[in-house]
C-alpha distance (Angstrom), angle and dihedral (degrees) to the residues before:
residue distance angle dihedral
M1 . . .
K2 3.77 . .
E3 3.79 123.2 .
G4 3.77 119.3 -86.3
F5 3.78 97.9 43.3
T6 3.81 120.6 120.7
I7 3.81 114.6 -144.5
I8 3.80 106.3 -124.5
E9 3.81 100.4 172.9
E10 3.78 140.2 7.2
L11 3.81 134.6 -167.5
K12 3.80 131.3 -169.0
L13 3.79 110.0 -156.5
P14 3.79 132.9 -172.8
S15 3.82 116.5 -121.4
D16 3.78 92.1 -99.5
Y17 3.79 128.3 116.7
N18 3.82 88.9 -132.6
A19 3.83 86.3 71.6
L20 3.80 90.1 68.9
V21 3.80 89.3 83.2
D22 3.81 87.8 63.3
V23 3.81 89.1 51.8
E24 3.80 90.9 50.4
N25 3.81 90.1 50.8
L26 3.78 90.3 48.6
V27 3.80 92.1 51.5
D28 3.83 89.7 48.3
R29 3.81 92.2 52.2
I30 3.79 95.1 44.5
C31 3.79 95.8 46.2
S32 3.78 91.9 46.0
G33 3.79 93.0 46.2
L34 3.82 93.9 48.0
G35 3.79 94.2 43.6
V36 3.80 95.5 -117.2
E37 3.78 110.3 -179.7
E38 3.81 116.6 -109.7
E39 3.83 92.7 -117.4
A40 3.80 90.2 58.3
Y41 3.80 95.1 42.2
G42 3.81 93.1 77.0
N43 3.81 91.6 53.2
V44 3.81 90.9 51.8
L45 3.81 92.9 46.7
I46 3.80 94.5 49.3
A47 3.80 96.2 43.2
V48 3.83 94.7 47.4
T49 3.80 96.8 43.2
E50 3.81 89.6 47.7
A51 3.80 90.4 53.2
V52 3.80 92.4 48.5
N53 3.82 90.5 45.9
N54 3.82 89.4 52.6
A55 3.79 90.8 48.5
I56 3.81 91.6 51.5
Q57 3.81 96.4 43.7
H58 3.76 106.5 31.5
G59 3.80 104.3 18.6
N60 3.80 101.7 42.1
E61 3.82 94.1 20.7
L62 3.83 91.4 -135.1
Q63 3.79 92.0 -64.3
R64 3.82 103.1 155.2
D65 3.82 92.3 -155.3
L66 3.85 89.7 63.0
F67 3.78 121.2 77.7
V68 3.78 139.8 -143.8
N69 3.78 114.9 -142.2
V70 3.81 118.8 -153.7
A71 3.80 121.0 -169.2
V72 3.78 126.0 -178.6
G73 3.79 119.5 -149.8
D74 3.76 127.4 -165.0
K75 3.79 131.0 -159.3
Q76 3.79 134.5 166.3
E77 3.81 98.3 -86.8
E78 3.79 103.7 12.5
F79 3.78 145.6 31.8
C80 3.77 134.1 -151.2
F81 3.78 142.4 -154.9
N82 3.78 116.7 -152.3
I83 3.80 116.5 -162.6
E84 3.80 119.3 -170.4
D85 3.78 129.0 177.5
E86 3.79 131.1 -169.0
G87 3.82 94.3 -120.8
K88 3.78 128.6 113.2
G89 3.80 93.6 -99.0
F90 3.80 129.9 -128.1
N91 3.77 141.7 -117.6
F92 3.80 101.1 -91.5
S93 3.82 93.3 -179.2
D94 3.80 93.2 62.6
L95 3.81 104.0 59.5
P96 3.80 125.4 135.8
D97 3.79 115.8 -109.6
P98 3.85 106.1 -106.4
T99 3.82 89.8 -155.2
A100 3.81 93.7 57.7
P101 3.84 113.0 110.4
E102 3.81 92.8 -116.1
N103 3.86 90.8 54.8
I104 3.76 102.1 37.3
L105 3.81 95.4 94.8
K106 3.81 96.4 43.1
E107 3.79 114.5 116.2
S108 3.81 95.3 -137.8
G109 3.81 139.5 30.9
R110 3.81 100.7 76.9
G111 3.83 100.7 96.6
I112 3.78 99.4 92.5
F113 3.78 90.8 40.2
L114 3.82 88.2 54.7
M115 3.80 92.9 46.8
K116 3.80 91.4 51.4
N117 3.79 92.3 49.3
L118 3.81 96.2 45.6
A119 3.80 99.7 44.2
D120 3.76 131.2 60.3
E121 3.80 91.4 -125.7
V122 3.81 137.6 -1.0
V123 3.81 118.3 -161.8
Y124 3.80 127.3 -177.7
N125 3.77 126.5 -161.2
D126 3.81 116.9 -117.3
V127 3.81 93.6 -95.5
G128 3.79 94.9 48.8
N129 3.81 97.6 -127.0
S130 3.82 95.5 105.4
V131 3.77 129.6 54.9
S132 3.78 130.5 -175.4
I133 3.78 117.1 -156.6
Y134 3.81 116.1 -162.4
F135 3.81 128.6 -158.2
T136 3.79 132.1 -178.6
K137 3.79 115.2 -125.5
């Protein structure tokens, strides 16, 4: 998360898809508390749940003894969700284009593409096991 953000809430989740309901509740609370417009709420919900889903599935490889940490940062004009898993990370700069003809019919591989198109900014740490997703209020 960039400098200048105040952490307003944190969650530690097991690597279990059942934890996604806690993420949805968190997004509801944050968006309501910050006065996020209803049109933008869906973008936040999809981007954040996709990031947590990726952390559970790809980062922690569904290992229930590994956790996903979610932190919410607030700043004057924007807010941020940081999602970090305990996995080894990945090379986020070398991903196949999900809109390329050879990938268009694949059942997976669109999550990061979605996140980047729904948020104002998506920033990974160098290792690739932490992502910060930024939204304008």
